Biopython code that builds the backbone (N, CA, C, O; Angstrom):
import numpy as np
from Bio.PDB.StructureBuilder import StructureBuilder

atoms = [
    (1, "ALA", "N", (-18.162, -5.039, -9.643)),
    (1, "ALA", "CA", (-18.998, -3.861, -9.459)),
    (1, "ALA", "C", (-18.207, -2.567, -9.574)),
    (1, "ALA", "O", (-18.748, -1.537, -9.976)),
    (2, "LYS", "N", (-16.920, -2.619, -9.219)),
    (2, "LYS", "CA", (-16.095, -1.413, -9.309)),
    (2, "LYS", "C", (-14.656, -1.817, -9.613)),
    (2, "LYS", "O", (-14.265, -2.959, -9.371)),
    (3, "PRO", "N", (-13.864, -0.879, -10.145)),
    (3, "PRO", "CA", (-12.481, -1.210, -10.490)),
    (3, "PRO", "C", (-11.584, -1.285, -9.267)),
    (3, "PRO", "O", (-11.932, -0.811, -8.185)),
    (4, "THR", "N", (-10.418, -1.893, -9.467)),
    (4, "THR", "CA", (-9.368, -1.924, -8.456)),
    (4, "THR", "C", (-8.262, -0.987, -8.916)),
    (4, "THR", "O", (-7.812, -1.060, -10.060)),
    (5, "GLN", "N", (-7.824, -0.103, -8.020)),
    (5, "GLN", "CA", (-6.713, 0.774, -8.357)),
    (5, "GLN", "C", (-5.411, 0.011, -8.182)),
    (5, "GLN", "O", (-5.198, -0.645, -7.163)),
    (6, "ILE", "N", (-4.538, 0.101, -9.184)),
    (6, "ILE", "CA", (-3.298, -0.660, -9.220)),
    (6, "ILE", "C", (-2.122, 0.299, -9.262)),
    (6, "ILE", "O", (-2.188, 1.338, -9.918)),
    (7, "GLU", "N", (-1.050, -0.044, -8.566)),
    (7, "GLU", "CA", (0.161, 0.771, -8.577)),
    (7, "GLU", "C", (0.747, 0.789, -9.983)),
    (7, "GLU", "O", (0.842, -0.242, -10.650)),
    (8, "ALA", "N", (1.134, 1.980, -10.414)),
    (8, "ALA", "CA", (1.635, 2.150, -11.774)),
    (8, "ALA", "C", (3.139, 2.333, -11.807)),
    (8, "ALA", "O", (3.734, 2.841, -10.856)),
    (9, "ALA", "N", (3.751, 1.916, -12.905)),
    (9, "ALA", "CA", (5.165, 2.187, -13.149)),
    (9, "ALA", "C", (5.279, 3.580, -13.757)),
    (9, "ALA", "O", (4.332, 4.073, -14.370)),
    (10, "GLY", "N", (6.420, 4.204, -13.591)),
    (10, "GLY", "CA", (6.651, 5.487, -14.206)),
    (10, "GLY", "C", (6.613, 6.628, -13.218)),
    (10, "GLY", "O", (6.200, 6.471, -12.070)),
    (11, "VAL", "N", (7.058, 7.792, -13.693)),
    (11, "VAL", "CA", (7.164, 8.985, -12.859)),
    (11, "VAL", "C", (6.683, 10.173, -13.662)),
    (11, "VAL", "O", (7.013, 10.263, -14.844)),
    (12, "PRO", "N", (5.911, 11.103, -13.082)),
    (12, "PRO", "CA", (5.229, 10.971, -11.799)),
    (12, "PRO", "C", (4.146, 9.890, -11.886)),
    (12, "PRO", "O", (3.795, 9.462, -12.985)),
    (13, "PRO", "N", (3.615, 9.447, -10.746)),
    (13, "PRO", "CA", (2.657, 8.329, -10.753)),
    (13, "PRO", "C", (1.407, 8.614, -11.574)),
    (13, "PRO", "O", (0.907, 9.739, -11.595)),
    (14, "LYS", "N", (0.913, 7.593, -12.241)),
    (14, "LYS", "CA", (-0.373, 7.685, -12.929)),
    (14, "LYS", "C", (-1.373, 6.814, -12.180)),
    (14, "LYS", "O", (-0.996, 6.012, -11.324)),
    (15, "ILE", "N", (-2.630, 6.977, -12.506)),
    (15, "ILE", "CA", (-3.702, 6.195, -11.882)),
    (15, "ILE", "C", (-4.151, 5.111, -12.851)),
    (15, "ILE", "O", (-4.462, 5.390, -14.009)),
    (16, "ILE", "N", (-4.182, 3.875, -12.370)),
    (16, "ILE", "CA", (-4.705, 2.749, -13.143)),
    (16, "ILE", "C", (-5.893, 2.178, -12.382)),
    (16, "ILE", "O", (-5.783, 1.822, -11.208)),
    (17, "ARG", "N", (-7.020, 2.097, -13.059)),
    (17, "ARG", "CA", (-8.206, 1.453, -12.487)),
    (17, "ARG", "C", (-8.560, 0.273, -13.383)),
    (17, "ARG", "O", (-9.061, 0.443, -14.495)),
    (18, "GLU", "N", (-8.287, -0.938, -12.871)),
    (18, "GLU", "CA", (-8.570, -2.147, -13.647)),
    (18, "GLU", "C", (-10.012, -2.577, -13.423)),
    (18, "GLU", "O", (-10.448, -2.779, -12.290)),
    (19, "TYR", "N", (-10.739, -2.713, -14.519)),
    (19, "TYR", "CA", (-12.123, -3.192, -14.467)),
    (19, "TYR", "C", (-12.187, -4.697, -14.675)),
    (19, "TYR", "O", (-12.927, -5.402, -13.987)),
    (20, "VAL", "N", (-11.393, -5.186, -15.645)),
    (20, "VAL", "CA", (-11.327, -6.610, -15.945)),
    (20, "VAL", "C", (-9.851, -6.967, -16.032)),
    (20, "VAL", "O", (-9.072, -6.260, -16.671)),
    (21, "GLY", "N", (-9.471, -8.061, -15.390)),
    (21, "GLY", "CA", (-8.080, -8.484, -15.465)),
    (21, "GLY", "C", (-7.699, -9.388, -14.323)),
    (21, "GLY", "O", (-8.551, -9.843, -13.561)),
    (22, "ARG", "N", (-6.418, -9.646, -14.210)),
    (22, "ARG", "CA", (-5.900, -10.590, -13.221)),
    (22, "ARG", "C", (-6.179, -10.157, -11.784)),
    (22, "ARG", "O", (-6.440, -10.997, -10.923)),
    (23, "VAL", "N", (-6.125, -8.844, -11.520)),
    (23, "VAL", "CA", (-6.302, -8.356, -10.147)),
    (23, "VAL", "C", (-7.778, -8.227, -9.784)),
    (23, "VAL", "O", (-8.212, -8.771, -8.768)),
    (24, "ASN", "N", (-8.559, -7.513, -10.603)),
    (24, "ASN", "CA", (-9.928, -7.183, -10.219)),
    (24, "ASN", "C", (-10.919, -8.321, -10.406)),
    (24, "ASN", "O", (-11.805, -8.517, -9.573)),
    (25, "SER", "N", (-10.777, -9.077, -11.497)),
    (25, "SER", "CA", (-11.770, -10.116, -11.781)),
    (25, "SER", "C", (-11.173, -11.514, -11.893)),
    (25, "SER", "O", (-11.900, -12.478, -12.132)),
    (26, "GLY", "N", (-9.853, -11.636, -11.723)),
    (26, "GLY", "CA", (-9.218, -12.939, -11.852)),
    (26, "GLY", "C", (-9.217, -13.461, -13.277)),
    (26, "GLY", "O", (-9.127, -14.667, -13.506)),
    (27, "THR", "N", (-9.317, -12.545, -14.238)),
    (27, "THR", "CA", (-9.394, -12.905, -15.647)),
    (27, "THR", "C", (-8.015, -12.837, -16.281)),
    (27, "THR", "O", (-7.365, -11.793, -16.232)),
    (28, "SER", "N", (-7.560, -13.931, -16.874)),
    (28, "SER", "CA", (-6.237, -13.929, -17.499)),
    (28, "SER", "C", (-6.300, -13.758, -19.019)),
    (28, "SER", "O", (-5.274, -13.510, -19.652)),
    (29, "ALA", "N", (-7.483, -13.886, -19.607)),
    (29, "ALA", "CA", (-7.608, -13.810, -21.058)),
    (29, "ALA", "C", (-7.516, -12.382, -21.589)),
    (29, "ALA", "O", (-7.007, -12.165, -22.689)),
    (30, "VAL", "N", (-7.999, -11.414, -20.827)),
    (30, "VAL", "CA", (-8.033, -10.024, -21.275)),
    (30, "VAL", "C", (-8.037, -9.114, -20.057)),
    (30, "VAL", "O", (-8.516, -9.493, -18.988)),
    (31, "SER", "N", (-7.500, -7.910, -20.224)),
    (31, "SER", "CA", (-7.638, -6.906, -19.179)),
    (31, "SER", "C", (-8.138, -5.610, -19.805)),
    (31, "SER", "O", (-7.803, -5.278, -20.942)),
    (32, "VAL", "N", (-8.948, -4.888, -19.038)),
    (32, "VAL", "CA", (-9.489, -3.597, -19.448)),
    (32, "VAL", "C", (-9.257, -2.634, -18.298)),
    (32, "VAL", "O", (-9.719, -2.864, -17.180)),
    (33, "ALA", "N", (-8.529, -1.541, -18.582)),
    (33, "ALA", "CA", (-8.193, -0.590, -17.529)),
    (33, "ALA", "C", (-8.373, 0.833, -18.015)),
    (33, "ALA", "O", (-8.166, 1.146, -19.187)),
    (34, "HIS", "N", (-8.768, 1.695, -17.074)),
    (34, "HIS", "CA", (-8.899, 3.131, -17.307)),
    (34, "HIS", "C", (-7.670, 3.791, -16.698)),
    (34, "HIS", "O", (-7.391, 3.612, -15.512)),
    (35, "MET", "N", (-6.939, 4.547, -17.497)),
    (35, "MET", "CA", (-5.688, 5.159, -17.052)),
    (35, "MET", "C", (-5.798, 6.685, -17.086)),
    (35, "MET", "O", (-6.437, 7.262, -17.966)),
    (36, "LYS", "N", (-5.158, 7.313, -16.107)),
    (36, "LYS", "CA", (-5.004, 8.775, -16.102)),
    (36, "LYS", "C", (-3.551, 9.067, -15.761)),
    (36, "LYS", "O", (-3.090, 8.788, -14.654)),
    (37, "SER", "N", (-2.832, 9.636, -16.738)),
    (37, "SER", "CA", (-1.428, 9.960, -16.506)),
    (37, "SER", "C", (-1.249, 11.472, -16.522)),
    (37, "SER", "O", (-1.787, 12.157, -17.392)),
    (38, "PRO", "N", (-0.492, 11.991, -15.560)),
    (38, "PRO", "CA", (-0.298, 13.441, -15.477)),
    (38, "PRO", "C", (0.694, 13.937, -16.532)),
    (38, "PRO", "O", (1.412, 13.150, -17.150)),
    (39, "SER", "N", (0.716, 15.221, -16.718)),
    (39, "SER", "CA", (1.685, 15.840, -17.604)),
    (39, "SER", "C", (3.095, 15.482, -17.147)),
    (39, "SER", "O", (3.413, 15.580, -15.962)),
    (40, "GLY", "N", (3.935, 15.068, -18.086)),
    (40, "GLY", "CA", (5.315, 14.716, -17.760)),
    (40, "GLY", "C", (5.531, 13.272, -17.373)),
    (40, "GLY", "O", (6.668, 12.873, -17.124)),
    (41, "TRP", "N", (4.470, 12.466, -17.313)),
    (41, "TRP", "CA", (4.611, 11.061, -16.940)),
    (41, "TRP", "C", (5.332, 10.302, -18.056)),
    (41, "TRP", "O", (5.091, 10.537, -19.240)),
    (42, "THR", "N", (6.204, 9.404, -17.664)),
    (42, "THR", "CA", (6.848, 8.478, -18.602)),
    (42, "THR", "C", (7.131, 7.175, -17.874)),
    (42, "THR", "O", (7.337, 7.164, -16.660)),
    (43, "GLU", "N", (7.142, 6.078, -18.619)),
    (43, "GLU", "CA", (7.434, 4.776, -18.026)),
    (43, "GLU", "C", (8.632, 4.160, -18.728)),
    (43, "GLU", "O", (9.017, 4.602, -19.811)),
    (44, "PRO", "N", (9.221, 3.144, -18.118)),
    (44, "PRO", "CA", (10.360, 2.477, -18.763)),
    (44, "PRO", "C", (9.944, 1.775, -20.061)),
    (44, "PRO", "O", (8.774, 1.441, -20.246)),
    (45, "LYS", "N", (10.907, 1.558, -20.951)),
    (45, "LYS", "CA", (10.645, 0.758, -22.141)),
    (45, "LYS", "C", (10.208, -0.633, -21.703)),
    (45, "LYS", "O", (10.608, -1.123, -20.647)),
    (46, "GLN", "N", (9.386, -1.255, -22.528)),
    (46, "GLN", "CA", (8.916, -2.606, -22.216)),
    (46, "GLN", "C", (8.786, -3.403, -23.507)),
    (46, "GLN", "O", (8.660, -2.840, -24.594)),
    (47, "THR", "N", (8.821, -4.723, -23.367)),
    (47, "THR", "CA", (8.616, -5.639, -24.488)),
    (47, "THR", "C", (7.614, -6.691, -24.002)),
    (47, "THR", "O", (8.005, -7.792, -23.614)),
    (48, "PRO", "N", (6.327, -6.348, -24.024)),
    (48, "PRO", "CA", (5.320, -7.226, -23.417)),
    (48, "PRO", "C", (5.005, -8.481, -24.220)),
    (48, "PRO", "O", (5.228, -8.555, -25.429)),
    (49, "ASP", "N", (4.478, -9.463, -23.497)),
    (49, "ASP", "CA", (4.000, -10.709, -24.092)),
    (49, "ASP", "C", (2.494, -10.644, -24.345)),
    (49, "ASP", "O", (1.809, -11.665, -24.288)),
    (50, "PHE", "N", (1.980, -9.448, -24.625)),
    (50, "PHE", "CA", (0.557, -9.275, -24.907)),
    (50, "PHE", "C", (0.384, -8.164, -25.933)),
    (50, "PHE", "O", (1.242, -7.290, -26.062)),
    (51, "ASP", "N", (-0.725, -8.199, -26.658)),
    (51, "ASP", "CA", (-1.115, -7.110, -27.547)),
    (51, "ASP", "C", (-1.845, -6.078, -26.691)),
    (51, "ASP", "O", (-2.562, -6.437, -25.757)),
    (52, "GLU", "N", (-1.663, -4.793, -27.009)),
    (52, "GLU", "CA", (-2.348, -3.747, -26.256)),
    (52, "GLU", "C", (-3.070, -2.820, -27.224)),
    (52, "GLU", "O", (-2.487, -2.313, -28.182)),
    (53, "TYR", "N", (-4.353, -2.612, -26.951)),
    (53, "TYR", "CA", (-5.218, -1.742, -27.738)),
    (53, "TYR", "C", (-5.550, -0.547, -26.856)),
    (53, "TYR", "O", (-6.151, -0.710, -25.794)),
    (54, "THR", "N", (-5.166, 0.648, -27.279)),
    (54, "THR", "CA", (-5.289, 1.835, -26.441)),
    (54, "THR", "C", (-6.140, 2.880, -27.146)),
    (54, "THR", "O", (-5.864, 3.248, -28.288)),
    (55, "LEU", "N", (-7.184, 3.361, -26.459)),
    (55, "LEU", "CA", (-8.067, 4.414, -26.948)),
    (55, "LEU", "C", (-7.878, 5.635, -26.056)),
    (55, "LEU", "O", (-8.150, 5.577, -24.857)),
    (56, "VAL", "N", (-7.416, 6.735, -26.632)),
    (56, "VAL", "CA", (-7.191, 7.954, -25.867)),
    (56, "VAL", "C", (-8.506, 8.726, -25.768)),
    (56, "VAL", "O", (-9.134, 9.040, -26.779)),
    (57, "LEU", "N", (-8.907, 9.024, -24.537)),
    (57, "LEU", "CA", (-10.151, 9.746, -24.281)),
    (57, "LEU", "C", (-9.929, 11.247, -24.182)),
    (57, "LEU", "O", (-10.770, 12.028, -24.626)),
    (58, "ALA", "N", (-8.796, 11.660, -23.599)),
    (58, "ALA", "CA", (-8.499, 13.078, -23.412)),
    (58, "ALA", "C", (-6.989, 13.257, -23.388)),
    (58, "ALA", "O", (-6.254, 12.342, -23.017)),
    (59, "GLY", "N", (-6.527, 14.444, -23.785)),
    (59, "GLY", "CA", (-5.103, 14.726, -23.783)),
    (59, "GLY", "C", (-4.411, 14.024, -24.933)),
    (59, "GLY", "O", (-5.005, 13.795, -25.987)),
    (60, "MET", "N", (-3.126, 13.677, -24.715)),
    (60, "MET", "CA", (-2.326, 13.044, -25.760)),
    (60, "MET", "C", (-1.364, 12.048, -25.122)),
    (60, "MET", "O", (-0.729, 12.337, -24.107)),
    (61, "LEU", "N", (-1.270, 10.879, -25.733)),
    (61, "LEU", "CA", (-0.371, 9.826, -25.286)),
    (61, "LEU", "C", (0.712, 9.666, -26.347)),
    (61, "LEU", "O", (0.402, 9.501, -27.527)),
    (62, "ARG", "N", (1.972, 9.712, -25.941)),
    (62, "ARG", "CA", (3.081, 9.475, -26.870)),
    (62, "ARG", "C", (3.489, 8.010, -26.761)),
    (62, "ARG", "O", (3.629, 7.468, -25.665)),
    (63, "VAL", "N", (3.675, 7.385, -27.908)),
    (63, "VAL", "CA", (4.073, 5.986, -27.968)),
    (63, "VAL", "C", (5.396, 5.914, -28.728)),
    (63, "VAL", "O", (5.434, 6.104, -29.944)),
    (64, "ASP", "N", (6.481, 5.639, -27.999)),
    (64, "ASP", "CA", (7.782, 5.418, -28.619)),
    (64, "ASP", "C", (7.887, 3.940, -28.959)),
    (64, "ASP", "O", (7.455, 3.076, -28.196)),
    (65, "HIS", "N", (8.473, 3.668, -30.128)),
    (65, "HIS", "CA", (8.637, 2.284, -30.577)),
    (65, "HIS", "C", (9.908, 2.204, -31.396)),
    (65, "HIS", "O", (10.566, 3.216, -31.638)),
    (66, "GLU", "N", (10.250, 1.010, -31.819)),
    (66, "GLU", "CA", (11.508, 0.793, -32.523)),
    (66, "GLU", "C", (11.648, 1.677, -33.763)),
    (66, "GLU", "O", (12.761, 2.076, -34.108)),
    (67, "GLY", "N", (10.550, 1.986, -34.433)),
    (67, "GLY", "CA", (10.597, 2.777, -35.656)),
    (67, "GLY", "C", (10.498, 4.276, -35.446)),
    (67, "GLY", "O", (10.555, 5.029, -36.417)),
    (68, "GLY", "N", (10.352, 4.734, -34.209)),
    (68, "GLY", "CA", (10.214, 6.170, -33.939)),
    (68, "GLY", "C", (9.236, 6.425, -32.820)),
    (68, "GLY", "O", (9.267, 5.756, -31.787)),
    (69, "SER", "N", (8.362, 7.402, -33.028)),
    (69, "SER", "CA", (7.338, 7.676, -32.027)),
    (69, "SER", "C", (6.105, 8.240, -32.719)),
    (69, "SER", "O", (6.174, 8.744, -33.839)),
    (70, "MET", "N", (4.979, 8.143, -32.027)),
    (70, "MET", "CA", (3.735, 8.712, -32.540)),
    (70, "MET", "C", (2.957, 9.310, -31.389)),
    (70, "MET", "O", (2.974, 8.794, -30.271)),
    (71, "ASP", "N", (2.271, 10.408, -31.677)),
    (71, "ASP", "CA", (1.414, 11.048, -30.694)),
    (71, "ASP", "C", (-0.021, 10.649, -31.007)),
    (71, "ASP", "O", (-0.492, 10.808, -32.132)),
    (72, "VAL", "N", (-0.713, 10.123, -29.984)),
    (72, "VAL", "CA", (-2.076, 9.639, -30.136)),
    (72, "VAL", "C", (-2.973, 10.600, -29.365)),
    (72, "VAL", "O", (-2.907, 10.676, -28.138)),
    (73, "ALA", "N", (-3.810, 11.333, -30.094)),
    (73, "ALA", "CA", (-4.659, 12.368, -29.503)),
    (73, "ALA", "C", (-6.011, 11.800, -29.091)),
    (73, "ALA", "O", (-6.365, 10.675, -29.442)),
    (74, "ALA", "N", (-6.760, 12.607, -28.334)),
    (74, "ALA", "CA", (-8.107, 12.220, -27.919)),
    (74, "ALA", "C", (-8.932, 11.829, -29.139)),
    (74, "ALA", "O", (-8.931, 12.529, -30.152)),
    (75, "GLY", "N", (-9.634, 10.706, -29.033)),
    (75, "GLY", "CA", (-10.445, 10.203, -30.132)),
    (75, "GLY", "C", (-9.698, 9.281, -31.070)),
    (75, "GLY", "O", (-10.281, 8.756, -32.019)),
    (76, "GLU", "N", (-8.400, 9.075, -30.818)),
    (76, "GLU", "CA", (-7.592, 8.189, -31.644)),
    (76, "GLU", "C", (-7.194, 6.953, -30.849)),
    (76, "GLU", "O", (-7.275, 6.933, -29.621)),
    (77, "ALA", "N", (-6.763, 5.926, -31.571)),
    (77, "ALA", "CA", (-6.360, 4.676, -30.927)),
    (77, "ALA", "C", (-5.055, 4.190, -31.540)),
    (77, "ALA", "O", (-4.664, 4.602, -32.632)),
    (78, "VAL", "N", (-4.392, 3.298, -30.801)),
    (78, "VAL", "CA", (-3.150, 2.696, -31.278)),
    (78, "VAL", "C", (-3.114, 1.237, -30.824)),
    (78, "VAL", "O", (-3.639, 0.886, -29.767)),
    (79, "ILE", "N", (-2.486, 0.400, -31.644)),
    (79, "ILE", "CA", (-2.300, -1.009, -31.303)),
    (79, "ILE", "C", (-0.802, -1.256, -31.207)),
    (79, "ILE", "O", (-0.052, -0.901, -32.117)),
    (80, "THR", "N", (-0.366, -1.859, -30.114)),
    (80, "THR", "CA", (1.012, -2.321, -30.012)),
    (80, "THR", "C", (0.963, -3.843, -29.896)),
    (80, "THR", "O", (0.137, -4.402, -29.174)),
    (81, "GLU", "N", (1.861, -4.494, -30.620)),
    (81, "GLU", "CA", (1.829, -5.951, -30.688)),
    (81, "GLU", "C", (2.838, -6.576, -29.742)),
    (81, "GLU", "O", (3.913, -6.026, -29.502)),
    (82, "ARG", "N", (2.477, -7.722, -29.217)),
    (82, "ARG", "CA", (3.372, -8.463, -28.323)),
    (82, "ARG", "C", (4.730, -8.644, -28.972)),
    (82, "ARG", "O", (4.835, -8.887, -30.175)),
    (83, "GLY", "N", (5.768, -8.521, -28.157)),
    (83, "GLY", "CA", (7.120, -8.734, -28.651)),
    (83, "GLY", "C", (7.813, -7.496, -29.179)),
    (83, "GLY", "O", (9.028, -7.521, -29.379)),
    (84, "GLU", "N", (7.080, -6.398, -29.416)),
    (84, "GLU", "CA", (7.755, -5.179, -29.863)),
    (84, "GLU", "C", (8.017, -4.281, -28.654)),
    (84, "GLU", "O", (7.209, -4.224, -27.727)),
    (85, "TRP", "N", (9.160, -3.577, -28.671)),
    (85, "TRP", "CA", (9.425, -2.701, -27.536)),
    (85, "TRP", "C", (8.659, -1.407, -27.717)),
    (85, "TRP", "O", (8.509, -0.887, -28.823)),
    (86, "VAL", "N", (8.182, -0.909, -26.593)),
    (86, "VAL", "CA", (7.327, 0.272, -26.596)),
    (86, "VAL", "C", (7.532, 1.031, -25.289)),
    (86, "VAL", "O", (7.868, 0.442, -24.262)),
    (87, "ARG", "N", (7.327, 2.337, -25.340)),
    (87, "ARG", "CA", (7.334, 3.158, -24.117)),
    (87, "ARG", "C", (6.243, 4.212, -24.262)),
    (87, "ARG", "O", (6.179, 4.930, -25.260)),
    (88, "TYR", "N", (5.389, 4.288, -23.246)),
    (88, "TYR", "CA", (4.292, 5.260, -23.228)),
    (88, "TYR", "C", (4.688, 6.453, -22.360)),
    (88, "TYR", "O", (5.408, 6.310, -21.373)),
    (89, "SER", "N", (4.198, 7.638, -22.753)),
    (89, "SER", "CA", (4.405, 8.843, -21.945)),
    (89, "SER", "C", (3.292, 9.837, -22.254)),
    (89, "SER", "O", (2.576, 9.708, -23.247)),
    (90, "SER", "N", (3.164, 10.825, -21.384)),
    (90, "SER", "CA", (2.184, 11.897, -21.611)),
    (90, "SER", "C", (2.874, 13.247, -21.407)),
    (90, "SER", "O", (2.752, 13.857, -20.344)),
    (91, "PRO", "N", (3.599, 13.710, -22.430)),
    (91, "PRO", "CA", (4.375, 14.940, -22.302)),
    (91, "PRO", "C", (3.551, 16.223, -22.400)),
    (91, "PRO", "O", (4.040, 17.290, -22.029)),
    (92, "GLY", "N", (2.330, 16.144, -22.884)),
    (92, "GLY", "CA", (1.513, 17.339, -23.053)),
    (92, "GLY", "C", (1.081, 17.955, -21.733)),
    (92, "GLY", "O", (1.111, 17.298, -20.692)),
    (93, "SER", "N", (0.682, 19.210, -21.778)),
    (93, "SER", "CA", (0.311, 19.937, -20.558)),
    (93, "SER", "C", (-0.930, 19.376, -19.876)),
    (93, "SER", "O", (-1.133, 19.605, -18.684)),
    (94, "ASP", "N", (-1.768, 18.639, -20.617)),
    (94, "ASP", "CA", (-2.997, 18.080, -20.036)),
    (94, "ASP", "C", (-2.859, 16.623, -19.615)),
    (94, "ASP", "O", (-3.825, 16.037, -19.125)),
    (95, "GLY", "N", (-1.687, 16.025, -19.793)),
    (95, "GLY", "CA", (-1.544, 14.602, -19.494)),
    (95, "GLY", "C", (-2.351, 13.786, -20.485)),
    (95, "GLY", "O", (-2.548, 14.202, -21.627)),
    (96, "ALA", "N", (-2.821, 12.622, -20.048)),
    (96, "ALA", "CA", (-3.621, 11.759, -20.926)),
    (96, "ALA", "C", (-4.586, 10.923, -20.093)),
    (96, "ALA", "O", (-4.282, 10.524, -18.968)),
    (97, "GLU", "N", (-5.732, 10.673, -20.662)),
    (97, "GLU", "CA", (-6.713, 9.751, -20.085)),
    (97, "GLU", "C", (-7.043, 8.757, -21.181)),
    (97, "GLU", "O", (-7.359, 9.148, -22.305)),
    (98, "TYR", "N", (-6.969, 7.460, -20.857)),
    (98, "TYR", "CA", (-7.150, 6.466, -21.912)),
    (98, "TYR", "C", (-7.618, 5.130, -21.348)),
    (98, "TYR", "O", (-7.525, 4.867, -20.150)),
    (99, "ILE", "N", (-8.118, 4.308, -22.241)),
    (99, "ILE", "CA", (-8.530, 2.939, -21.937)),
    (99, "ILE", "C", (-7.522, 2.006, -22.593)),
    (99, "ILE", "O", (-7.204, 2.160, -23.773)),
    (100, "ALA", "N", (-7.020, 1.041, -21.833)),
    (100, "ALA", "CA", (-6.087, 0.047, -22.358)),
    (100, "ALA", "C", (-6.710, -1.342, -22.244)),
    (100, "ALA", "O", (-7.193, -1.734, -21.182)),
    (101, "VAL", "N", (-6.692, -2.069, -23.339)),
    (101, "VAL", "CA", (-7.174, -3.444, -23.385)),
    (101, "VAL", "C", (-5.985, -4.320, -23.770)),
    (101, "VAL", "O", (-5.367, -4.101, -24.812)),
    (102, "CYS", "N", (-5.660, -5.308, -22.942)),
    (102, "CYS", "CA", (-4.511, -6.187, -23.189)),
    (102, "CYS", "C", (-4.981, -7.623, -23.382)),
    (102, "CYS", "O", (-5.804, -8.130, -22.620)),
    (103, "LEU", "N", (-4.436, -8.279, -24.430)),
    (103, "LEU", "CA", (-4.736, -9.675, -24.743)),
    (103, "LEU", "C", (-3.435, -10.446, -24.849)),
    (103, "LEU", "O", (-2.626, -10.109, -25.713)),
    (104, "PRO", "N", (-3.173, -11.466, -24.026)),
    (104, "PRO", "CA", (-3.898, -11.775, -22.796)),
    (104, "PRO", "C", (-3.732, -10.655, -21.776)),
    (104, "PRO", "O", (-3.061, -9.657, -22.039)),
    (105, "ALA", "N", (-4.340, -10.828, -20.627)),
    (105, "ALA", "CA", (-4.373, -9.788, -19.606)),
    (105, "ALA", "C", (-2.985, -9.339, -19.179)),
    (105, "ALA", "O", (-2.041, -10.128, -19.131)),
    (106, "PHE", "N", (-2.886, -8.050, -18.871)),
    (106, "PHE", "CA", (-1.648, -7.476, -18.352)),
    (106, "PHE", "C", (-1.185, -8.236, -17.113)),
    (106, "PHE", "O", (-1.994, -8.667, -16.291)),
    (107, "SER", "N", (0.124, -8.391, -16.996)),
    (107, "SER", "CA", (0.724, -8.976, -15.806)),
    (107, "SER", "C", (2.108, -8.365, -15.632)),
    (107, "SER", "O", (2.824, -8.189, -16.617)),
    (108, "PRO", "N", (2.501, -8.038, -14.406)),
    (108, "PRO", "CA", (3.858, -7.538, -14.183)),
    (108, "PRO", "C", (4.923, -8.538, -14.654)),
    (108, "PRO", "O", (6.039, -8.144, -14.992)),
    (109, "ASP", "N", (4.577, -9.821, -14.676)),
    (109, "ASP", "CA", (5.523, -10.851, -15.093)),
    (109, "ASP", "C", (5.660, -10.950, -16.617)),
    (109, "ASP", "O", (6.626, -11.529, -17.113)),
    (110, "THR", "N", (4.700, -10.388, -17.360)),
    (110, "THR", "CA", (4.740, -10.511, -18.818)),
    (110, "THR", "C", (4.964, -9.190, -19.541)),
    (110, "THR", "O", (4.964, -9.159, -20.772)),
    (111, "VAL", "N", (5.159, -8.087, -18.798)),
    (111, "VAL", "CA", (5.364, -6.780, -19.433)),
    (111, "VAL", "C", (6.840, -6.566, -19.809)),
    (111, "VAL", "O", (7.143, -5.844, -20.759)),
    (112, "HIS", "N", (7.745, -7.192, -19.064)),
    (112, "HIS", "CA", (9.187, -7.145, -19.342)),
    (112, "HIS", "C", (9.713, -5.718, -19.488)),
    (112, "HIS", "O", (10.197, -5.331, -20.551)),
    (113, "ARG", "N", (9.612, -4.941, -18.404)),
    (113, "ARG", "CA", (10.133, -3.577, -18.392)),
    (113, "ARG", "C", (11.637, -3.567, -18.240)),
    (113, "ARG", "O", (12.204, -4.415, -17.551)),
    (114, "GLU", "N", (12.285, -2.609, -18.884)),
    (114, "GLU", "CA", (13.718, -2.421, -18.726)),
    (114, "GLU", "C", (13.992, -1.735, -17.405)),
    (114, "GLU", "O", (13.173, -0.950, -16.929)),
    (115, "ALA", "N", (15.133, -2.022, -16.810)),
    (115, "ALA", "CA", (15.485, -1.420, -15.528)),
    (115, "ALA", "C", (15.836, 0.038, -15.697)),
    (115, "ALA", "O", (16.160, 0.713, -14.720)),
]
sb = StructureBuilder()
sb.init_structure("model")
sb.init_model(0)
sb.init_chain("A")
sb.init_seg("    ")
for serial, (resi, resn, name, xyz) in enumerate(atoms, 1):
    if name == "N":
        sb.init_residue(resn, " ", resi, " ")
    sb.init_atom(name, np.array(xyz, "f"), 0.0, 1.0, " ", f" {name:<3s}", serial, name[0])
structure = sb.get_structure()
């Protein structure tokens, strides 16, 4: 009926509201979460064991990857594939608001963040 708020990695803290996934619905096949990251937020590099489909609703999300980086603006989407290293951030003054869909579902044990 409603999402579960989950603690986020990165600084400053972002808000994660999981609608479907391991925490809120006990679903391991897919996760769907609404994210709000403030201006200046960044997270550690990661090499996840899942594909992630991200739709930016507002602001801009920066996606660093092995080949460089890309800025994903409101109304745009990006796909990151399992096994590739990636780092998300929201350096713009408005932060970012986005929907993330992970296949299989996101798990702290399968995201493989760097220390």
